[in-house]
Structure formats: C-alpha cells, structure tokens
C-alpha positions as CSV (number, residue, x, y, z in Angstrom):
1,M,-23.8,-29.9,-43.9
2,R,-21.3,-27.7,-45.5
3,L,-23.4,-24.6,-44.6
4,N,-23.6,-25.8,-41.0
5,T,-19.8,-26.2,-40.9
6,Q,-19.2,-22.7,-42.3
7,L,-21.7,-21.3,-39.8
8,F,-20.0,-23.1,-36.9
9,L,-16.6,-21.8,-38.1
10,T,-17.9,-18.3,-38.4
11,V,-19.4,-18.4,-34.9
12,L,-16.2,-19.9,-33.5
13,C,-14.1,-17.1,-35.1
14,V,-16.4,-14.4,-33.7
15,F,-16.2,-15.9,-30.2
16,A,-12.4,-16.2,-30.4
17,L,-12.1,-12.6,-31.5
18,H,-14.4,-11.5,-28.7
19,C,-12.3,-13.3,-26.2
20,A,-9.1,-11.8,-27.6
21,V,-10.5,-8.3,-27.5
22,S,-11.7,-8.9,-23.9
23,V,-8.2,-10.0,-22.8
24,Q,-6.5,-7.1,-24.6
25,A,-8.9,-4.6,-23.1
26,Q,-7.7,-5.3,-19.6
27,T,-6.6,-2.0,-18.1
28,L,-4.1,-1.3,-15.4
29,H,-5.2,1.9,-13.6
30,V,-2.3,3.5,-11.7
31,F,-2.5,6.4,-9.3
32,I,1.0,8.0,-8.7
33,I,0.9,10.7,-6.0
34,A,4.3,12.2,-5.1
35,E,5.5,15.0,-2.9
36,T,8.1,16.0,-5.5
37,N,9.2,19.3,-3.7
38,A,10.3,17.3,-0.6
39,T,14.0,16.9,-1.1
40,N,14.6,15.1,2.2
41,V,12.6,12.1,1.2
42,G,12.7,9.8,-1.8
43,A,9.6,11.1,-3.6
44,P,11.2,13.1,-6.5
45,A,13.1,10.1,-7.7
46,D,10.3,7.7,-6.9
47,Y,7.9,9.7,-9.0
48,T,10.1,9.2,-12.1
49,N,11.0,5.6,-11.3
50,M,7.5,4.4,-10.8
51,Q,6.2,6.0,-14.0
52,R,8.9,4.2,-15.9
53,E,8.1,0.9,-14.1
54,V,4.4,0.9,-14.7
55,Q,5.0,1.5,-18.5
56,D,7.2,-1.5,-18.5
57,I,4.7,-3.6,-16.6
58,A,1.9,-2.7,-19.0
59,R,4.0,-3.4,-22.0
60,L,5.3,-6.7,-20.8
61,S,2.1,-8.0,-19.4
62,G,0.0,-7.0,-22.4
63,M,-2.3,-4.6,-20.5
64,Q,-3.5,-1.1,-21.3
65,L,-2.2,1.5,-19.0
66,K,-4.1,4.5,-17.6
67,T,-2.2,6.7,-15.2
68,Y,-3.5,9.4,-12.8
69,K,-0.4,11.4,-11.8
70,Y,-0.3,14.1,-9.2
71,E,2.4,16.1,-7.6
72,K,1.1,16.5,-4.1
73,Q,2.1,20.1,-3.6
74,N,-0.2,21.0,-6.5
75,L,-3.0,18.7,-5.4
76,S,-6.3,19.6,-3.6
77,P,-8.2,17.0,-1.6
78,N,-11.3,17.5,-3.8
79,T,-9.3,16.7,-6.9
80,L,-8.0,13.4,-5.5
81,V,-11.4,12.4,-4.1
82,S,-13.0,13.1,-7.4
83,A,-10.5,11.0,-9.3
84,I,-11.0,8.1,-7.0
85,T,-14.8,8.3,-6.8
86,S,-15.3,8.8,-10.6
87,L,-12.9,6.0,-11.6
88,R,-14.6,3.6,-14.0
89,C,-13.3,0.1,-13.6
90,Q,-14.2,-3.1,-15.4
91,P,-14.4,-6.4,-13.6
92,N,-11.1,-7.7,-15.2
93,D,-9.2,-4.5,-14.5
94,A,-6.4,-3.9,-11.9
95,I,-6.0,-0.8,-9.8
96,W,-2.7,0.3,-8.2
97,F,-2.6,3.3,-5.9
98,Y,0.9,4.5,-5.0
99,Y,1.9,7.4,-2.8
100,T,5.4,8.6,-1.9
101,G,6.3,11.5,0.3
102,H,5.8,12.6,3.9
103,G,3.3,10.6,5.9
104,L,2.0,9.9,9.4
105,N,0.0,7.3,11.3
106,P,-3.7,8.2,11.4
107,G,-3.9,7.8,15.1
108,N,-6.9,5.5,15.1
109,G,-5.1,2.3,16.0
110,S,-4.5,1.3,12.4
111,A,-1.3,-0.5,11.4
112,F,-1.4,1.4,8.1
113,S,-0.3,4.9,7.3
114,A,-1.8,8.1,5.9
115,F,-0.7,11.2,4.1
116,K,-1.8,14.8,4.4
117,V,-3.2,17.0,1.6
118,G,-4.1,20.5,2.9
119,N,-6.1,20.0,6.1
120,S,-7.2,16.5,5.1
121,K,-5.7,13.1,5.7
122,F,-5.9,10.3,3.2
123,T,-5.7,7.1,5.2
124,M,-4.6,3.9,3.5
125,D,-7.6,2.1,5.0
126,K,-10.1,4.6,3.5
127,V,-8.4,4.8,0.1
128,H,-8.3,1.0,-0.1
129,Q,-11.9,0.8,0.9
130,K,-13.1,3.3,-1.7
131,L,-11.1,1.6,-4.5
132,K,-12.2,-1.9,-3.4
133,A,-15.8,-0.7,-3.9
134,K,-14.9,-0.4,-7.7
135,N,-14.7,-4.3,-7.7
136,P,-11.4,-4.6,-9.6
137,R,-9.9,-8.0,-10.2
138,L,-6.7,-6.9,-8.4
139,L,-6.2,-4.0,-6.0
140,I,-2.8,-2.8,-4.8
141,T,-2.6,0.1,-2.3
142,M,1.0,1.1,-1.5
143,F,2.2,4.1,0.6
144,D,6.0,4.8,0.9
145,C,5.9,7.2,3.8
146,C,6.4,7.4,7.5
147,N,4.0,5.7,9.8
148,H,4.6,7.9,12.8
149,H,2.7,10.9,14.3
150,V,5.0,13.3,12.2
151,T,5.1,14.3,8.6
152,R,8.8,15.3,8.3
153,V,11.6,13.0,9.4
154,P,15.4,12.4,8.8
155,G,16.0,11.1,5.3
156,L,18.0,8.1,4.2
157,A,19.1,7.2,0.7
158,A,19.4,3.9,0.5
159,R,15.7,-4.9,-14.5
160,S,13.7,-11.9,-20.4
161,G,10.8,-13.5,-21.5
162,R,10.3,-14.8,-18.0
163,I,9.7,-11.3,-16.7
164,S,6.9,-10.9,-19.3
165,I,5.2,-14.1,-18.1
166,N,5.6,-13.2,-14.4
167,Y,4.4,-9.6,-14.9
168,A,1.3,-11.0,-16.5
169,T,0.9,-13.4,-13.6
170,L,1.2,-10.6,-11.1
171,F,-0.8,-7.8,-12.8
172,K,-2.9,-9.4,-15.6
173,L,-4.0,-12.7,-14.0
174,A,-3.9,-12.3,-10.3
175,K,-7.1,-11.6,-8.3
176,G,-7.3,-10.1,-4.8
177,E,-5.8,-7.3,-2.8
178,V,-2.3,-6.1,-1.8
179,K,-2.1,-3.5,0.9
180,V,1.3,-2.2,2.1
181,T,2.8,0.6,4.0
182,S,6.5,1.2,3.9
183,S,7.0,1.1,7.7
184,K,5.1,-0.4,10.6
185,A,3.1,1.8,13.0
186,G,5.4,4.0,15.1
187,Q,8.3,3.9,12.6
188,Y,9.8,6.4,10.1
189,S,10.4,5.7,6.4
190,Y,13.7,6.8,4.9
191,G,14.9,8.2,1.6
192,N,16.2,11.2,-0.2
193,G,15.4,13.2,-3.4
194,R,18.4,11.9,-5.3
195,A,18.3,8.1,-4.5
196,G,14.6,7.7,-3.9
197,G,12.8,6.0,-1.0
198,V,14.4,3.0,0.6
199,F,11.1,1.1,0.4
200,T,10.3,2.0,-3.3
201,N,13.9,1.1,-4.3
202,Q,13.7,-2.3,-2.5
203,F,10.2,-3.0,-3.8
204,L,11.4,-2.5,-7.4
205,A,14.5,-4.7,-6.7
206,A,12.3,-7.4,-5.2
207,L,9.8,-7.2,-8.1
208,H,12.6,-7.6,-10.7
209,E,14.2,-10.4,-8.7
210,V,11.1,-12.4,-8.2
211,A,9.7,-11.8,-11.7
212,G,13.0,-12.3,-13.4
213,G,13.9,-15.6,-11.8
214,N,13.2,-19.0,-13.1
215,N,10.1,-19.1,-11.0
216,N,6.9,-20.9,-12.0
217,S,5.1,-19.8,-8.8
218,C,5.5,-16.0,-8.9
219,N,3.0,-14.3,-6.5
220,W,2.5,-11.2,-4.4
221,N,3.4,-12.9,-1.2
222,K,6.9,-13.7,-2.5
223,V,7.3,-10.1,-3.8
224,M,6.3,-8.5,-0.6
225,A,8.2,-10.9,1.7
226,R,11.4,-10.2,-0.3
227,T,10.6,-6.4,-0.3
228,K,10.3,-6.5,3.5
229,Q,13.6,-8.4,3.9
230,L,15.5,-6.0,1.5
231,T,14.1,-2.9,3.2
232,Q,15.0,-4.1,6.7
233,N,18.5,-5.0,5.5
234,S,19.0,-1.7,3.8
235,A,17.9,0.3,6.8
236,T,19.9,-1.9,9.3
237,Q,23.1,-1.3,7.3
238,V,23.0,2.4,8.2
239,G,21.8,2.0,11.7
240,R,18.1,2.5,11.1
241,S,15.0,0.5,11.6
242,Q,12.3,0.3,8.9
243,V,10.0,-2.7,8.6
244,P,7.2,-2.7,5.9
245,H,3.8,-3.9,7.0
246,Y,1.6,-5.6,4.4
247,T,-1.3,-7.9,3.8
248,V,-1.9,-10.0,0.7
249,S,-5.0,-11.8,-0.4
250,Q,-4.4,-13.3,-3.8
251,T,-6.0,-15.9,-5.9
252,G,-5.1,-17.1,-9.5
253,G,-2.4,-16.6,-11.0
254,T,23.3,2.9,0.5
255,S,23.8,6.5,1.4
256,A,24.2,9.3,4.0
257,S,21.3,10.5,6.0
258,V,19.8,13.9,5.5
259,N,18.7,15.8,8.6
260,A,15.3,17.5,8.9
261,T,13.4,18.9,11.8
262,P,10.3,16.8,12.5
263,E,7.0,18.5,12.1
264,Y,4.6,17.1,14.6
265,V,1.0,16.7,13.5
266,D,-2.0,15.6,15.5
267,P,-3.8,13.3,13.1
268,N,-7.1,14.0,14.9
269,T,-7.0,17.6,13.7
270,L,-7.1,16.5,10.1
271,K,-10.5,15.8,8.4
272,D,-11.5,12.9,6.3
273,P,-11.9,14.2,2.7
274,F,-14.4,11.5,1.8
275,D,-16.9,12.6,4.5
C-alpha cells in the first residue's frame, strides 16, 4: 500500500512538472516590420516603442518571447516570405505580426491595408492567411499604415499586478484572431518620426488602460474598441479623420502636421510575393 502511494505521488509530481513546463513553454512570436527611414510617419518611434512593449508583455504574462525584427528599407520580399513560411509554431503559441510605415489599399475590394516591399505588396489578408495556417492559439495581425491608393501622405503626430493578470488573459490564455488596420479603406493614417504613429500610440494607451484597470473581463474587443475611440478623437482634435478597422474573434480567456508629397501607386502593378 505504501509502495502504491509512493508510485502515485511520483506519477503525480511528474505530471505536474510536465504541465508546468508546457505552460512555461508558451511562446509569443512577434514580427515587427518598420520603415524607420520614413521621417514623415511614426515608424521610427513605433519601432522602438513596440520592441519595449512586447518585452514587457512577455515578462508580465510569463511567456517566452521570440522576435523577428526588420527595418523595411533593408528588407527583401523573399526574406519576409521565408520568415513567415518557415515559422514553427506550437498549438499553444501566439503570433503577433505588426507593421508600421507607409501603406496603401490593395485595390481588390478589401477593407484591410497592404504595404510595399520592392515591387511586391504584402496584403494584410494574405499575411493573416499564411500565419493562420500555422494554427496558433492566438493570431494578431496589425498594420499601422495608410489604407489609400498612395504610399506617402501628410504626417501627424499625435504604463500593477492587475496588468500582469490581464496581459496573461490577452496574450497567454486568449484563443482566436485579431485583425486590425490603422485606418479604414480610403483613409490616410497619421504620425511622425518623433512622436510615432497616432494609431500605435493610441493602441498602447488603450492596452495599458484596459489591462491596468480593475477589470475582470479584459478582452481584445475592449482593447480594440477603446483604440478606435482614442484614435478617432486624436485625429479629430487636429482636423483629421482616421478610423481604425478591425475584426476580433476571441474565445477563452497632439502635434503639428508634417507635409509630404503623395506618391501614387497602382496596387495592381505590385506582385504577390507568396505566389
């Protein structure tokens, strides 16, 4: 009887250790692509701010962090395609793809934006589709860029224990998909190199507000609804219009403008790098 009890306790300990290791092994894969040489949009500041933010998220949620960082001006389409297609993702991992810089609408009727690398366009729809095929527990695809048929536009400049719990709820426990572009189809997105993008700044503000509140029902719908509200308000204050567009499917847990000459691009002349 004593031997059976010892055996049971040994098996129980091994099982508990296996569960602990499985939870600790959850990885947050984060792609950060930024057009850091574009001083009339928010990408240079966004690139730094997002790297700092994801480190905090991983630390506070108890996840391992793996980042894939690229400055777009030094990036080739093949490099990014290879990074996406070769990504190895476990069923309990989360993937977050974030782009900041110049962008355009893909011209195919999509409500979501795209960005140009060389003669190729990376559409949010295709990037999201390719990453969804990796079967992550949670997928977030986020573009902070214009959603118009141009790639250069006028710029606009526009952090408890509870946070740890809510970051775990949002990134470690949540299942599903978050897909967001910083402006709806036909709109520009604003920012500058010093202050960062309006959308990225307001997303981070909304994330900290929702996760830092005494809130037992923290979820991605609340974060994105607040992001949309803050972004609209910030742009309206300086006479601009910018309305983020997003979809969420989740289960479980101010400044002066900077002028730039628009560069018009026909999205149909850009190829799909995944083809």
